[in-house]
N, C-alpha and C positions, 0 to 999 in steps of 0.2 A: 359601919362599926364591925359587922362580922368580917368584912374584908381586912380590917386592921388587925383583928385577932388572928386571922389566918396568916397574915404577913409576919406578925411576931412569932407565931408558932414555927414557921419555916425557918426564920433566922435562928431561933433557938435550936432547931433540929440540926441545922448546918454546924452550929457551934459544938454540938455534942459529938458529931461525927468527924469533926476536924481533928486530925492527928497532931499531937504535940511533937515538937522536934526532939531529936535525940539529945539526951543530956551528955555531958562530958564523960561521966562514969560509964554510961551505956556504951559510948563509942570506944572507950578504953577496954571494956570487957570484950567487945567484938574483935578489936585488934589483937588482944591477948589470945583469944580462941584461934584466930587465923594463924598466929605465930606458932602456937602449940601444934596445930595440924600440919603446918609446913615443916616443923622440926621432926615430926613423925614420918612424913612422906619423903622428904629429901634423901635420907639415908637409904630408904628402900629403893628409890629411883636410881641412886648411885650404885647400889649393889646390882640392880637389874642391868644397868648399862655395862658394868664391869663383867658380869656374867655373859652378856651378849658378845663383848669383845673377846673374852676367853673362848667362847664356843666358836667364834669365827676363826680364831687362831688354831684351835684344834682341828677344824675343818680343813684349813690350809695345810697343816702338817700331815693330816691323813691323805690328802690328795698328793702331796709331794712324796710321801712314803710309798704309796701305791704306784706312783710314777717310776720310782727307783726299782721296785719289784718288777714292773712291766718291762723296764729297760733290760733287766737281767734275763728275763724270759726271752727277749728278742735278740740278745747278744751272747748266747752261749754261757749264761750265768755270770758274765763279767759285770762289775759295777761301772757306773759312769766314771769319766775322768775326775780326779780328785783335786784337792786344794794345796798339795804340797809344793808344787813347782810353779815358778813365775809364768812359764810358757803355757801352762794348762789350767790356771786358776779359774778362768772364766768358762772353760769348756763344760763344766758341770751343768751350768745353766743352759748352754746350747744343746748339750746331749739330751737334756730332759724336755726341751721345748716341744717336741711332738706329743708328749704325754701331759704337759701342763697347760699348753695353749698360750704360754707367756713367751714372747719373742724378745730376748735381751737386746737385740739390735734395734728394737723399736722403743722399748720402755726405758732404756738407759738414759735418754735425754728428757724424760717426762717426769711429772710429779711422782713422788715415791709411791703413793698408794695405787698408782697405775701399773704396778708390777704384779698385780693379780695375786696368785697364791704365794708369791715370795714376800709379800708385804703383810706383816702383822699389824692390825689396827691399834694394838696397844704399844707399838714401838714408837714412843713419843719423840725421842731424840731424832731419829731418822726422818720422821714425818715433819718435824719442825724445821729441820735443815733442808729438807725437800730435794734440793739439787745435789746430785751425786757426782757431777763432773764426768758423766758418761760411764760410771762404774756399773757393772751388771749385777752386783750382789744384792741380797735381800736381807730379811730380818732373822734368818735362821742359820745357825752353825751346823756344819756337816761333820760326820765322822772322819777324822783325819786319816784313818788307816784303810777304810773301805773304798778302794779306788782301783780301777784297772791299771793305772800307771804308778801305783804305789811301789816304791823301791823295796819294801818289805812284802814278799810275795804271799804271805800267809792270809791276806784278806783281799786278793784281787777278784775273787769270785764269791758270790753268795753261797755257792755249794760247799765252800770250805768251812762254813759255820755249822757246827752241830746243832746249835739252838739259836737260830736267827731271831726268835721272839724274845731273846734276852740281850740283844745287842741294839744299841741306840744308833740311828743314822742321822736324825735331825733333832735340834733343840733350839729353843729361843736364844738368839745370839746376844752377846754382851752389848752393853749400852754405855761405852766409854768413848773417849774423844776421837779415836780412829774408827768412826762408825761406818765408813764406806770402804771396808776392806774385806777380803775373804775371811771366813771364820771356820776353823776346824777344831772340834772337840777331841782332846787326847788325854792320855793318862797323866800328863804333866801339867794339865790346866785345872784350875779350880772350877767346879767343886770335886772333880774326880780325884784330884790330888788335894787333900784337905788343907795342907799347909802351903799351897802354891800362891795364894793371894786371897782376895776378899772381894765382895761385890763392888762393881764399878772400878776395879783395879785392872791394870793392863794384863795381868795374868788370869783374869776372869773371863771365861768364854761362854758362860750361860747366864742369862738374865732372868731372874724370878720376878717378872713384871706383872703377873696377873694375880694381884693380891696375895703375894707370897708363894706363887707357884710358877713353874715354867713348863711349857709344853714339850714333850718328848715323843718322837716317832720311832717305833721299833721295826726291825726288818721282817716281821711277819705281818705288818700292816696295822697293828694296834697302836693307839696313841694314849698317853697318860699325862695328866697334869700333876707333876711331882712337886713336893716341897723340897727345900734344901736338905732337910734331915733325911729324906728318903733316898738321896743319891750321893751325899757327901762321902768321899773316900772310896766309892764303888767304881774303881777304874776298870773292872771287867765289863762294865756296861758298854764301854767303847772299844776295849781290846781284850777279848776273852782268852788269850793264849798265855797269860802270865800264870 
């Protein structure tokens, strides 16, 4: 008899400690909480990723700008070859190869992101198209006038600039259909000429792809992520002699 009481006691104890299954309402509450947490976290993760992409781009442009300055030190203040003439469009990338570590004769046939400092991780169109047909260009537009072979001799040398820290040499290049062509920012292109075009138009040479900003590299080595309003119409940023 005592054994029977003990058996009944154990069975009752197990029933007391047995957890009831989730009800539908409880399950819905848990799902709702997870959804709220996800909605709070995803924008933050997206912002963090965009910030990381922007910082990588800034690092690229800083390295490229320092490469140009180093080139001028080693070549009697002359700039690298420019983007104005068919015969020399690719020479900029070759001239800067010793300073960037990116060999255009090697990366030209490889996936776009293998171009090293020439490839912006936020340059979605070029990354998606990937194959460039052997073109050496990258994500960044170059100053149209600052070149040793420029037919306008006023910007053949960095020493000709009174305030190089106020002159842009690099900027995030446009994102329109002719994506694998040389890009030169000048006074007649948008946004430096305010009425020349608009974003993603063939007259647009700067792409504000980093959450409304574009990366600009100046000829004293500093780099700025500018909004459109900060540079629109400011043609002296690319040609200070007007």
